[in-house]
C-alpha positions as CSV (number, residue, x, y, z in Angstrom):
1,M,14.9,-71.9,37.8
2,Y,17.3,-71.7,40.7
3,L,20.2,-69.9,39.0
4,R,18.6,-67.8,36.2
5,L,15.0,-67.0,37.0
6,G,16.1,-63.9,39.1
7,W,18.2,-62.7,36.1
8,V,15.1,-63.1,33.8
9,I,12.9,-61.1,36.2
10,G,15.5,-58.4,36.6
11,N,15.8,-57.9,32.8
12,V,12.2,-58.0,31.6
13,G,10.1,-57.5,34.8
14,V,7.3,-59.7,36.2
15,I,5.0,-59.2,33.2
16,G,7.7,-59.9,30.7
17,T,8.7,-63.0,32.7
18,L,5.1,-64.3,32.7
19,I,4.9,-63.8,29.0
20,I,8.2,-65.7,28.4
21,I,7.1,-68.5,30.7
22,T,3.7,-68.7,28.9
23,I,5.2,-68.7,25.3
24,A,7.8,-71.3,26.2
25,T,5.4,-73.6,28.0
26,S,2.9,-73.3,25.2
27,I,5.4,-74.7,22.8
28,T,6.2,-77.7,25.0
29,F,2.5,-78.1,25.9
30,L,1.6,-78.4,22.2
31,T,4.5,-80.9,21.8
32,S,3.2,-82.9,24.8
33,L,-0.2,-83.1,23.1
34,S,1.5,-84.6,20.0
35,I,3.4,-87.0,22.2
36,A,0.1,-88.1,23.9
37,S,-1.5,-88.5,20.5
38,I,1.2,-90.8,19.1
39,A,1.6,-92.7,22.4
40,T,-2.1,-93.6,22.5
41,D,-2.2,-94.8,18.9
42,Q,0.7,-97.3,19.0
43,K,2.4,-99.4,21.6
44,V,5.5,-97.4,22.5
45,K,8.4,-99.7,23.1
46,I,12.0,-99.0,24.1
47,G,13.5,-96.0,22.4
48,G,11.0,-93.2,23.4
49,A,11.0,-90.4,20.9
50,Y,13.1,-92.4,18.4
51,Y,10.6,-95.3,18.4
52,M,7.7,-92.9,17.9
53,I,9.3,-91.0,15.0
54,S,10.6,-94.1,13.2
55,R,7.2,-95.8,13.4
56,S,5.5,-92.8,12.0
57,L,8.0,-91.1,9.6
58,G,10.1,-94.1,8.7
59,I,13.3,-95.7,9.7
60,E,15.6,-93.1,8.0
61,S,13.8,-90.2,9.7
62,G,13.8,-92.0,13.0
63,G,17.5,-92.8,12.8
64,A,18.3,-89.2,11.6
65,I,16.7,-88.0,14.9
66,G,17.6,-90.9,17.1
67,I,21.4,-90.8,16.7
68,P,21.7,-87.0,17.5
69,L,19.2,-87.5,20.3
70,F,21.4,-90.2,21.9
71,F,24.4,-88.0,21.8
72,A,22.4,-85.1,23.2
73,Q,21.2,-87.1,26.1
74,A,24.6,-88.7,26.8
75,L,26.4,-85.3,26.7
76,S,23.6,-83.8,28.8
77,V,24.6,-86.2,31.6
78,A,28.1,-84.6,31.4
79,L,26.6,-81.1,31.4
80,Y,24.5,-81.8,34.5
81,T,27.2,-83.6,36.5
82,V,29.7,-80.7,35.7
83,G,27.0,-78.2,36.8
84,F,26.5,-80.2,40.0
85,A,30.3,-80.3,40.5
86,E,30.7,-76.5,40.0
87,S,28.0,-75.7,42.6
88,V,29.5,-78.2,45.1
89,A,33.0,-76.8,44.5
90,Q,31.7,-73.3,45.3
91,V,30.4,-74.4,48.7
92,F,33.4,-76.6,49.4
93,P,36.4,-74.9,47.7
94,S,38.9,-77.6,48.8
95,L,37.2,-80.2,46.6
96,N,38.4,-80.8,42.9
97,Q,35.6,-80.0,40.4
98,T,36.7,-82.6,37.8
99,T,36.9,-85.3,40.5
100,I,33.4,-84.5,41.7
101,A,32.0,-84.6,38.2
102,I,33.6,-87.9,37.4
103,T,32.5,-89.4,40.7
104,T,29.0,-88.1,40.2
105,S,28.8,-89.5,36.6
106,I,29.9,-93.0,37.8
107,F,27.3,-92.7,40.7
108,V,24.3,-91.9,38.4
109,A,25.5,-94.6,35.9
110,A,25.6,-97.1,38.8
111,V,22.1,-96.2,39.8
112,A,20.9,-96.7,36.2
113,L,22.8,-100.1,36.0
114,G,21.0,-101.3,39.1
115,S,17.5,-101.1,37.6
116,A,15.0,-98.6,36.3
117,K,13.0,-99.0,39.5
118,T,16.0,-98.1,41.7
119,A,16.7,-95.1,39.6
120,I,13.0,-94.0,39.9
121,R,13.2,-94.4,43.7
122,V,16.3,-92.1,43.7
123,Q,14.3,-89.6,41.8
124,Y,11.6,-89.6,44.5
125,I,14.3,-88.7,47.1
126,I,15.6,-85.9,44.8
127,M,12.0,-84.6,44.3
128,I,11.6,-84.4,48.1
129,G,14.7,-82.2,48.2
130,I,13.3,-79.9,45.4
131,V,9.9,-79.6,47.2
132,L,11.8,-78.7,50.4
133,S,13.7,-76.0,48.7
134,L,10.5,-74.5,47.2
135,L,8.8,-74.5,50.6
136,S,11.8,-72.8,52.1
137,L,11.6,-70.1,49.4
138,F,7.9,-69.7,49.9
139,F,8.2,-69.1,53.6
140,G,11.3,-66.9,53.2
141,S,11.4,-63.1,53.5
142,A,12.5,-60.0,51.5
143,I,16.1,-59.0,51.6
144,E,15.6,-55.4,50.4
145,P,13.0,-53.1,49.0
146,S,11.9,-54.0,45.5
147,E,11.3,-51.8,42.5
148,V,11.4,-54.5,39.8
149,E,8.7,-53.0,37.6
150,D,10.3,-49.6,37.6
151,L,12.9,-50.8,35.1
152,A,13.5,-47.4,33.6
153,T,15.1,-46.1,36.8
154,T,17.7,-48.8,36.9
155,P,21.1,-47.9,35.4
156,I,21.9,-51.6,34.5
157,N,21.9,-52.4,30.8
158,K,19.0,-54.8,30.1
159,A,19.3,-57.9,27.9
160,P,16.8,-58.0,24.9
161,F,13.6,-59.8,25.4
162,W,14.4,-62.7,23.0
163,I,17.9,-63.2,24.5
164,V,16.2,-63.5,27.9
165,F,13.7,-65.9,26.3
166,A,16.5,-68.0,24.9
167,V,18.1,-68.3,28.4
168,F,14.9,-69.4,30.0
169,F,13.6,-71.8,27.4
170,P,15.8,-74.8,28.4
171,A,13.9,-74.8,31.7
172,V,10.8,-76.2,29.9
173,T,12.5,-78.8,27.7
174,G,12.5,-81.8,30.0
175,I,9.3,-83.4,28.7
176,M,11.1,-86.4,27.2
177,A,12.2,-87.9,30.5
178,G,9.1,-90.1,30.7
179,V,9.0,-90.8,27.0
180,G,12.6,-92.1,27.2
181,M,11.5,-94.7,29.7
182,S,8.7,-96.0,27.3
183,G,10.1,-99.5,27.3
184,D,10.1,-99.8,31.1
185,L,6.6,-98.4,31.7
186,K,3.8,-100.9,32.6
187,N,1.3,-99.0,30.5
188,P,3.0,-96.5,28.2
189,Q,-0.3,-95.5,26.4
190,K,-1.7,-94.3,29.8
191,S,1.5,-93.2,31.6
192,I,3.1,-91.1,28.8
193,P,0.2,-88.8,28.1
194,I,-0.8,-88.3,31.8
195,G,2.8,-87.9,33.0
196,T,4.0,-85.6,30.2
197,I,1.1,-83.2,30.3
198,A,1.0,-83.2,34.1
199,A,4.7,-82.4,34.2
200,V,4.2,-79.4,31.9
201,L,1.2,-78.1,33.8
202,V,2.8,-78.5,37.3
203,S,6.0,-76.8,36.1
204,Y,3.9,-73.9,34.6
205,V,2.1,-73.3,37.8
206,I,5.4,-73.2,39.8
207,Y,7.1,-71.0,37.2
208,M,4.1,-68.5,37.2
209,I,4.2,-68.2,41.1
210,L,7.9,-67.7,41.5
211,P,8.2,-64.3,39.7
212,F,5.7,-62.7,42.1
213,I,7.6,-64.0,45.2
214,M,11.1,-63.1,43.9
215,A,10.1,-59.7,42.5
216,G,8.7,-58.6,45.9
217,R,11.9,-59.5,47.8
218,A,14.8,-58.0,45.9
219,D,15.6,-55.1,43.6
220,V,16.6,-55.4,39.9
221,T,20.4,-55.1,40.6
222,S,20.4,-58.0,43.1
223,L,18.2,-60.2,40.9
224,I,20.5,-59.7,37.9
225,E,23.9,-59.9,39.6
226,D,23.4,-62.7,42.2
227,P,22.8,-66.2,40.6
228,L,22.0,-67.6,44.1
229,I,19.6,-64.8,45.1
230,M,17.1,-67.5,46.2
231,R,19.4,-68.7,48.9
232,R,19.3,-65.3,50.5
233,M,15.5,-65.1,50.3
234,A,14.7,-68.6,51.6
235,F,13.7,-69.4,55.1
236,W,16.5,-72.0,55.2
237,G,19.1,-70.9,52.6
238,D,20.9,-74.3,52.3
239,A,17.6,-75.8,51.1
240,I,18.1,-74.0,47.9
241,L,21.5,-75.7,47.4
242,I,19.7,-79.0,48.0
243,G,17.3,-78.0,45.3
244,V,20.0,-77.0,42.8
245,W,21.8,-80.3,43.5
246,G,18.6,-82.2,43.3
247,A,17.6,-80.6,40.0
248,T,21.0,-81.4,38.4
249,L,21.2,-84.9,39.7
250,S,17.5,-85.6,38.7
251,S,18.3,-84.4,35.1
252,A,21.5,-86.5,35.0
253,V,19.6,-89.6,36.2
254,G,16.9,-89.0,33.6
255,S,19.4,-88.6,30.8
256,I,21.5,-91.7,31.8
257,L,18.3,-93.7,31.8
258,G,17.1,-92.4,28.4
259,A,20.2,-92.3,26.3
260,P,21.1,-96.1,26.6
261,R,17.5,-97.0,25.7
262,V,17.6,-94.9,22.6
263,L,20.9,-96.6,21.7
264,Q,19.5,-100.0,22.4
265,A,16.5,-99.3,20.1
266,L,18.8,-98.0,17.3
267,A,21.0,-101.1,17.5
268,K,17.9,-103.5,17.5
269,D,16.5,-101.8,14.4
270,G,19.9,-102.1,12.5
271,I,20.4,-98.4,12.3
272,L,23.9,-98.6,13.8
273,P,26.7,-100.3,12.0
274,K,26.9,-104.1,12.6
275,F,29.9,-103.9,14.9
276,F,27.7,-102.0,17.4
277,S,25.0,-104.7,17.4
278,W,26.0,-105.7,20.9
279,L,24.5,-102.5,22.2
280,G,21.0,-103.8,21.4
281,K,21.3,-106.6,24.0
282,S,19.2,-106.6,27.2
283,S,20.2,-107.6,30.7
284,G,18.3,-108.6,33.8
285,K,14.6,-109.2,34.4
286,D,13.6,-105.7,33.2
287,D,15.6,-106.0,29.9
288,S,17.9,-103.1,31.1
289,P,20.4,-101.9,28.5
290,R,23.5,-102.3,30.7
291,A,25.9,-102.6,27.7
292,G,24.4,-99.3,26.4
293,T,24.7,-97.7,29.8
294,L,28.4,-98.5,30.1
295,F,29.0,-97.2,26.5
296,T,27.1,-94.0,27.4
297,L,29.2,-93.7,30.6
298,G,32.4,-93.9,28.5
299,I,31.2,-90.9,26.4
300,V,30.2,-89.0,29.5
301,L,33.5,-89.5,31.2
302,I,35.4,-88.4,28.1
303,A,33.3,-85.3,27.9
304,V,33.7,-84.5,31.6
305,W,37.5,-85.0,31.4
306,M,37.7,-82.6,28.4
307,G,36.1,-79.9,30.7
308,D,34.3,-77.0,29.2
309,L,31.0,-78.1,27.6
310,N,29.6,-74.7,26.9
311,L,30.6,-74.8,23.3
312,I,28.5,-77.8,22.5
313,A,25.6,-77.1,24.9
314,P,23.7,-74.9,22.3
315,V,23.9,-77.6,19.7
316,L,22.6,-80.2,22.2
317,S,19.6,-78.0,22.9
318,M,19.0,-77.8,19.1
319,F,18.9,-81.6,18.9
320,F,16.2,-81.7,21.6
321,L,14.2,-79.1,19.9
322,T,14.6,-80.8,16.5
323,T,13.2,-84.0,18.1
324,Y,10.2,-82.0,19.5
325,A,9.6,-80.4,16.1
326,V,9.7,-83.7,14.3
327,L,7.3,-85.3,16.8
328,N,4.9,-82.5,16.2
329,I,5.2,-83.0,12.4
330,A,4.7,-86.7,12.8
331,A,1.5,-86.3,14.9
332,G,0.2,-83.5,12.7
333,T,0.8,-85.3,9.5
334,E,-0.8,-88.5,10.7
335,R,-3.9,-86.6,11.8
336,F,-4.1,-84.5,8.6
337,L,-3.9,-87.5,6.4
338,G,-6.7,-89.2,8.3
339,S,-5.4,-92.7,7.7
340,P,-7.7,-95.4,9.1
341,S,-4.6,-96.9,10.8
342,F,-4.1,-93.8,12.9
343,R,-6.7,-94.0,15.7
344,P,-5.3,-92.4,18.8
345,K,-7.3,-92.4,22.0
346,F,-6.0,-88.9,22.8
347,K,-7.2,-86.9,19.8
348,V,-5.4,-83.6,18.9
349,H,-6.3,-81.4,15.9
350,W,-3.5,-81.4,13.3
351,L,-3.3,-77.6,13.5
352,F,-2.1,-77.7,17.1
353,S,0.7,-80.1,16.2
354,F,1.9,-78.0,13.3
355,L,1.8,-74.9,15.5
356,G,4.0,-76.8,18.0
357,A,6.4,-77.6,15.2
358,I,6.5,-74.0,14.0
359,G,7.1,-72.9,17.6
360,C,10.0,-75.3,18.0
361,I,11.7,-74.3,14.8
362,S,11.2,-70.6,15.5
363,V,12.7,-70.9,19.0
364,M,15.7,-72.8,17.6
365,F,16.6,-69.8,15.4
366,L,15.9,-67.3,18.1
367,I,18.1,-69.1,20.6
368,N,21.1,-69.7,18.3
369,T,21.0,-69.6,14.6
370,G,24.5,-71.0,14.1
371,A,23.8,-74.0,16.4
372,T,20.5,-74.6,14.7
373,I,22.1,-74.8,11.3
374,I,24.9,-77.1,12.6
375,A,22.3,-79.4,14.2
376,L,20.1,-79.5,11.1
377,V,23.0,-80.2,8.8
378,F,24.1,-83.1,11.1
379,V,20.5,-84.5,11.0
380,V,20.3,-84.2,7.2
381,M,23.7,-85.9,6.8
382,I,22.6,-88.9,8.9
383,F,19.3,-89.1,6.9
384,I,21.2,-89.2,3.6
385,W,23.6,-91.9,5.0
386,L,20.7,-94.1,6.2
387,K,18.9,-93.5,2.9
388,G,22.0,-94.7,1.0
389,R,22.0,-97.9,3.1
390,E,18.5,-98.8,1.8
391,L,17.3,-100.1,5.2
392,H,14.0,-102.0,5.1
393,S,11.6,-101.9,8.0
394,V,8.8,-104.3,8.7
395,W,6.5,-101.5,9.8
396,G,4.9,-98.9,7.5
397,D,5.3,-95.1,7.7
398,I,3.3,-92.1,6.6
399,S,5.4,-91.3,3.6
400,R,3.2,-93.4,1.3
401,G,0.1,-91.6,2.7
402,I,1.7,-88.2,1.9
403,R,2.5,-89.3,-1.6
404,M,-1.0,-90.7,-2.1
405,M,-2.5,-87.4,-0.9
406,L,-0.3,-85.4,-3.3
407,I,-1.0,-87.8,-6.2
408,K,-4.7,-87.6,-5.6
409,S,-4.6,-83.8,-5.4
410,S,-2.6,-83.5,-8.6
411,I,-4.6,-86.0,-10.6
412,M,-7.9,-84.3,-9.7
413,K,-6.5,-81.0,-11.0
414,L,-5.3,-82.6,-14.3
415,T,-7.5,-82.3,-17.3
416,E,-7.7,-84.1,-20.5
417,D,-6.5,-81.0,-22.4
418,H,-3.0,-81.4,-23.8
419,D,-0.5,-78.7,-22.9
420,P,2.3,-78.5,-25.4
421,K,4.6,-76.6,-23.0
422,N,4.6,-79.4,-20.5
423,W,4.4,-82.4,-22.8
424,R,6.8,-85.3,-22.2
425,P,6.7,-89.0,-23.3
426,N,4.9,-91.3,-20.8
427,P,5.9,-94.5,-22.5
428,M,4.5,-98.0,-22.2
429,V,7.1,-100.6,-23.3
430,L,5.7,-103.9,-24.5
431,A,8.8,-105.8,-23.5
432,G,7.7,-109.4,-23.2
433,S,10.6,-110.8,-21.3
434,P,12.7,-107.7,-20.2
435,T,16.0,-109.6,-20.5
436,K,15.3,-110.6,-24.1
437,R,14.0,-107.2,-25.2
438,W,16.2,-105.0,-23.1
439,Y,16.9,-102.6,-26.0
440,L,13.2,-101.5,-25.9
441,I,13.4,-100.6,-22.2
442,E,16.8,-98.9,-22.7
443,F,15.4,-96.7,-25.5
444,A,12.3,-95.9,-23.4
445,N,14.5,-95.0,-20.4
446,T,16.7,-92.8,-22.7
447,I,13.8,-90.6,-23.8
448,T,12.1,-90.6,-20.4
449,Q,15.2,-89.6,-18.4
450,G,13.3,-90.1,-15.1
451,K,10.9,-87.3,-15.8
452,G,8.1,-89.1,-17.7
453,I,6.2,-92.1,-16.3
454,L,7.6,-95.3,-17.8
455,T,5.7,-98.6,-17.6
456,V,7.2,-101.9,-18.6
457,A,4.4,-104.3,-19.6
458,S,4.5,-108.1,-20.2
459,I,1.5,-110.0,-21.6
460,L,1.1,-113.7,-20.6
461,P,-1.1,-116.3,-22.1
462,A,-4.4,-116.4,-20.3
463,N,-4.6,-118.9,-17.4
464,S,-0.9,-119.8,-17.8
465,K,0.1,-118.5,-14.4
466,S,-1.6,-118.2,-11.0
467,Q,-2.0,-114.8,-9.4
468,D,0.8,-115.6,-6.9
469,Q,3.1,-116.5,-9.8
470,I,2.2,-113.3,-11.6
471,L,3.0,-111.3,-8.4
472,R,6.4,-113.0,-8.1
473,M,7.2,-112.3,-11.8
474,K,6.3,-108.7,-11.3
475,K,8.6,-108.4,-8.2
476,N,11.4,-110.1,-10.2
477,I,11.0,-107.6,-13.0
478,Q,11.0,-104.7,-10.6
479,N,14.2,-105.9,-9.0
480,F,15.8,-106.4,-12.4
481,L,14.9,-102.9,-13.5
482,R,16.0,-101.4,-10.2
483,K,19.4,-103.1,-10.6
484,K,19.6,-101.6,-14.1
485,G,18.9,-98.2,-12.7
486,V,15.5,-97.9,-14.5
487,N,12.7,-96.2,-12.5
488,S,9.6,-97.8,-13.9
489,L,6.1,-99.1,-13.2
490,V,5.5,-102.8,-14.0
491,K,2.3,-104.3,-15.4
492,I,1.7,-108.0,-16.2
493,L,-1.5,-108.8,-18.0
494,P,-2.9,-112.2,-18.9
495,A,-4.7,-112.3,-22.3
496,K,-5.7,-114.7,-25.0
497,T,-3.2,-113.2,-27.5
498,P,-0.5,-110.6,-27.1
499,F,-2.4,-108.2,-29.4
500,E,-5.6,-108.5,-27.4
501,G,-3.5,-107.7,-24.3
502,V,-2.1,-104.6,-26.0
503,S,-5.6,-103.4,-26.8
504,H,-6.7,-103.9,-23.2
505,L,-3.7,-101.9,-21.9
506,A,-4.3,-99.1,-24.4
507,E,-8.0,-98.8,-23.5
508,A,-7.9,-99.3,-19.7
509,Y,-4.4,-98.8,-18.2
510,G,-4.0,-95.5,-16.4
511,L,-5.6,-93.2,-13.8
512,G,-8.0,-90.5,-15.0
513,P,-6.1,-88.3,-17.5
514,L,-2.8,-89.8,-16.6
515,H,-2.1,-92.7,-19.0
516,P,0.7,-93.8,-21.4
517,N,0.8,-91.4,-24.3
518,T,3.4,-93.4,-26.3
519,F,3.6,-97.2,-26.9
520,I,7.0,-98.7,-27.7
521,L,7.2,-102.1,-29.2
522,G,9.5,-104.2,-31.4
523,T,8.8,-105.4,-35.0
524,T,7.3,-108.7,-36.0
525,A,8.9,-111.1,-38.4
526,S,6.0,-113.6,-38.5
527,D,3.7,-113.5,-41.6
528,E,0.9,-115.1,-39.6
529,S,0.8,-112.3,-37.1
530,M,1.4,-109.4,-39.5
531,K,-2.3,-108.8,-39.9
532,A,-3.0,-108.7,-36.2
533,Y,0.1,-106.7,-35.6
534,S,-1.0,-104.0,-38.1
535,E,-4.5,-103.9,-36.6
536,T,-3.0,-103.3,-33.2
537,I,-1.0,-100.3,-34.6
538,K,-4.1,-99.0,-36.2
539,Q,-6.1,-99.3,-32.9
540,L,-3.3,-97.5,-30.9
541,Y,-3.5,-94.7,-33.5
542,D,-7.3,-94.5,-33.2
543,L,-6.9,-94.3,-29.4
544,K,-4.6,-91.3,-29.8
545,R,-1.5,-93.1,-28.6
546,N,1.8,-92.3,-30.3
547,V,3.5,-95.5,-31.6
548,L,7.3,-96.1,-31.7
549,I,8.4,-99.3,-33.4
550,V,12.0,-100.1,-32.7
551,H,13.6,-102.3,-35.4
552,K,16.8,-103.8,-34.0
553,G,19.8,-103.3,-36.3
554,N,22.6,-105.6,-37.0
555,E,25.0,-103.6,-34.8
556,R,26.3,-105.1,-31.6
557,P,25.5,-103.4,-29.3
558,T,22.1,-102.4,-30.5
559,F,22.8,-98.7,-30.5
560,G,26.3,-98.8,-31.9
561,D,28.7,-96.3,-30.4
562,K,25.9,-93.7,-29.6
563,K,27.7,-91.1,-31.7
564,R,25.3,-90.3,-34.5
565,I,21.5,-89.8,-34.7
566,D,19.8,-89.5,-38.1
567,V,16.3,-88.0,-38.5
568,W,14.6,-88.4,-41.8
569,W,12.4,-85.4,-41.9
570,G,9.5,-84.1,-43.9
571,G,8.6,-81.0,-41.9
572,L,7.5,-80.1,-38.3
573,K,3.9,-81.2,-38.6
574,G,2.9,-84.7,-37.5
575,N,5.7,-87.2,-37.3
576,G,8.4,-84.6,-38.0
577,G,7.8,-82.7,-34.7
578,L,7.7,-85.9,-32.7
579,M,10.9,-87.2,-34.2
580,I,12.8,-84.0,-33.5
581,I,11.6,-84.1,-29.8
582,L,12.7,-87.7,-29.5
583,A,16.1,-87.0,-31.1
584,Y,16.6,-84.0,-28.7
585,L,15.6,-86.1,-25.7
586,T,18.0,-88.9,-26.8
587,N,20.8,-86.5,-27.3
588,N,20.2,-85.1,-23.8
589,H,20.8,-88.4,-22.2
590,I,24.2,-88.9,-20.6
591,D,25.0,-91.9,-22.8
592,W,24.2,-90.0,-26.0
593,R,25.6,-86.6,-25.0
594,L,28.5,-86.8,-27.5
595,A,26.2,-87.8,-30.4
596,K,25.7,-85.6,-33.4
597,V,22.1,-85.1,-34.7
598,H,21.8,-85.1,-38.5
599,I,18.5,-83.9,-39.9
600,K,18.1,-85.3,-43.4
601,M,15.8,-84.2,-46.1
602,V,15.5,-85.4,-49.8
603,V,14.7,-82.9,-52.6
604,A,14.3,-83.6,-56.3
605,D,17.5,-82.0,-57.6
606,E,20.4,-79.7,-56.9
607,A,18.4,-76.6,-57.8
608,A,16.1,-77.1,-54.8
609,K,18.8,-77.7,-52.3
610,E,19.7,-74.1,-51.4
611,A,16.2,-72.9,-50.7
612,S,15.4,-76.0,-48.7
613,Y,18.6,-75.6,-46.7
614,E,17.7,-71.9,-45.8
615,N,14.2,-72.9,-44.8
616,M,15.4,-75.7,-42.7
617,L,18.2,-73.6,-41.1
618,A,15.5,-71.0,-40.1
619,T,13.4,-73.7,-38.6
620,I,16.3,-75.3,-36.7
621,D,17.2,-71.9,-35.3
622,E,13.6,-71.3,-34.1
623,I,13.3,-74.7,-32.4
624,R,16.7,-74.2,-30.7
625,I,18.4,-77.5,-31.1
626,N,21.9,-78.4,-32.2
627,A,21.8,-80.3,-35.4
628,T,23.6,-80.7,-38.7
629,I,21.4,-80.2,-41.8
630,D,21.8,-82.6,-44.7
631,I,19.9,-81.8,-47.9
632,I,20.2,-84.7,-50.4
633,A,19.3,-84.3,-54.1
634,A,17.6,-87.4,-55.4
635,E,18.6,-87.0,-59.0
636,G,16.4,-89.9,-60.0
637,R,17.5,-92.3,-57.2
638,S,14.9,-94.1,-55.0
639,F,14.5,-93.1,-51.4
640,E,15.5,-96.5,-50.3
641,T,18.8,-96.2,-52.1
642,I,19.5,-92.8,-50.5
643,L,18.4,-94.1,-47.1
644,H,21.0,-96.9,-47.1
645,E,23.7,-94.7,-48.5
646,Q,23.2,-91.9,-46.1
647,S,22.4,-93.7,-42.8
648,K,24.5,-96.9,-43.0
649,N,27.0,-95.4,-40.4
650,A,24.4,-94.0,-38.0
651,D,23.8,-95.4,-34.5
652,L,20.1,-94.6,-34.4
653,I,17.7,-93.6,-37.1
654,F,14.3,-92.0,-36.8
655,M,11.8,-92.3,-39.6
656,G,8.1,-91.5,-39.9
657,M,5.2,-93.9,-40.7
658,A,2.1,-93.3,-42.8
659,T,-1.3,-92.9,-41.2
660,P,-2.7,-96.4,-40.8
661,N,-5.4,-97.5,-43.2
662,D,-7.2,-100.7,-44.3
663,D,-4.1,-101.8,-46.2
664,F,-1.6,-101.0,-43.4
665,D,-0.3,-104.5,-43.1
666,T,1.0,-104.4,-46.8
667,Y,2.5,-101.0,-46.1
668,F,4.2,-102.2,-43.0
669,E,5.7,-105.2,-44.7
670,K,7.3,-102.9,-47.3
671,I,8.7,-100.5,-44.7
672,Q,10.2,-103.4,-42.8
673,K,12.0,-104.6,-45.9
674,R,13.1,-101.0,-46.6
675,I,15.0,-100.8,-43.3
676,E,16.5,-104.2,-43.3
677,N,20.3,-104.2,-42.8
678,L,20.2,-100.6,-41.5
679,P,21.3,-99.7,-37.9
680,T,18.7,-99.6,-35.2
681,T,15.7,-97.7,-36.6
682,V,12.7,-96.1,-34.8
683,L,9.5,-95.8,-36.8
684,A,7.5,-93.0,-35.4
685,L,3.7,-92.5,-35.7
686,A,2.4,-89.3,-34.0
687,A,-1.3,-89.8,-33.0
688,Q,-1.9,-87.6,-30.0
689,E,-4.2,-84.6,-30.4
690,I,-1.3,-82.2,-29.9
691,A,0.7,-80.1,-32.3
692,F,4.3,-81.2,-31.7
693,N,5.6,-78.1,-33.4
694,D,4.0,-76.2,-30.5
695,V,6.2,-78.3,-28.1
696,L,9.2,-77.1,-30.1
697,I,8.2,-73.5,-30.8
698,Q,6.9,-71.4,-28.0
699,K,3.8,-69.4,-28.8
700,D,3.2,-65.9,-27.4
701,S,-0.5,-65.4,-27.8
702,M,-3.6,-65.5,-25.8
703,Q,-6.7,-67.4,-26.8
704,K,-9.9,-65.4,-26.6
705,N,-13.2,-67.1,-25.7
């Protein structure tokens, strides 16, 4: 205001200046509305903007903003004290600028160390000096005839509008001063909204009056070339110096109060490494962060000693603007989601908050694209670092609400129609005890590859466990799977018998059209349960659920060396298409990437081999998979003999099962005996109302109604 407003007026005129002031203030006004909304919804403790963001968007987002915000506020102290020192050195050339800056930094830190109340009292004195300077300017007089609006007659090269906007915008970015003191305010929910919005409005009124005064007292050349043109216009010129010094000292005090409090909140929440935990300690009756203040002072003194801060100043502005943008996003998202927990007394429509966020981001790129990118990369790196530490907070955040909204929207758009192009297995693994039947989960995770929805289910005897015990078991299984790197849902169901439990899961588990399409289970060796087991397979088939029965082989480990996959094939239709898809998905998993897929087919004699080979070669080419074709002539041998001869060295075998009928238990007993002593074998039964050959072969035709 004191040093650059004349330059702004000289470059774009009074009307252009008023437009710049209005646009800039509109952005910060929208942000202040978002701040007011969040502040009246929750009790804002120490940490200001960091506290607000972390309690809305989560601890990682809060930390990603909070750490850069601390450095921005800390280095801002150095910027303000250096600016103060420069202006003092111009008036008193005999004084050393660096010495003044260091002395001033220590002074403002000492004020902050005293107490927040003392610092606020100093701010009152500074404000009196600023008011005195404005009154002196108001009662001043013209220094020369003015032709500001006749810009075309002035020979001076004008700066572009958005460059001028970029220079002015930092004048309206001080809205976080009160928010930074959130932990020291008696009633933050009342003081933050009133103080922040009032600050924006009072500043706007002053900024809108000054262009008319200044434009009427000097011409374009003087306004552009003389940074202290106000001093010449004022009734008492030195009052302008008091204003400049007051403004820089006021900003320095505000920053030295805010930065340690952000640091204290970061340390208390465990964001900072453990060896910085001492920064979270409080001192005195008002819980002042004195340790954090001294730490901040150390950074300030290093920055002042290094001298020129102009290189990092643009990046600091971007950190502030990033904070404002994220606050707008937090408030807008909370309001948009309409969560019952978000009940602010100061209500703001989500559209205004999102407009504020768009304004902040737009201004960032307009001011300095390079600095914006640097700041955003820094924020993203901190977020990734914090995400990797897997910090856990005791408060919730809106991320779950966002996911719920997206899930709800997606599920409502899903239909029961099966789309071959987007088909993927959504398996339910009937694992019992996951540690005992890990191979079932391993296989399911192999074919899912993090893209389908995997559910691990355990069925307990009815009334054997209390609900609390079931919840603890569920949590233990989730932790076990997480350690194994398996991303899965977990379902524990009490039932009279395991088979009854499977029936309940097949009939009721899921949400709308989103339910498991493939059930994975192990074989049974019990004669007593064979009938019930077979009935369960038949029921799953009737419910249009694909069934994969994994027969554990004699190999140790279960899947051998993961070098060879055999598919016993009878064509693309039915089981054949499903088995090819499963073999392809298995081969695509990182653990099976070196495996060779062998598609095996039995024909009657040598005469039939060539034609069968050519047909299969054409099919394999059409479905675009890498596989070796093995055509075996039976020559009177049984299939069982051929199976054991050909697949004894495989690591995984896929075979189809017949459609279940009333005599399925007899059939299943036979097939179990057939695969005894073979490596791990998956028996596949395709039941979904989907042509799996359409999953493999893309169709290029339109269906007419």
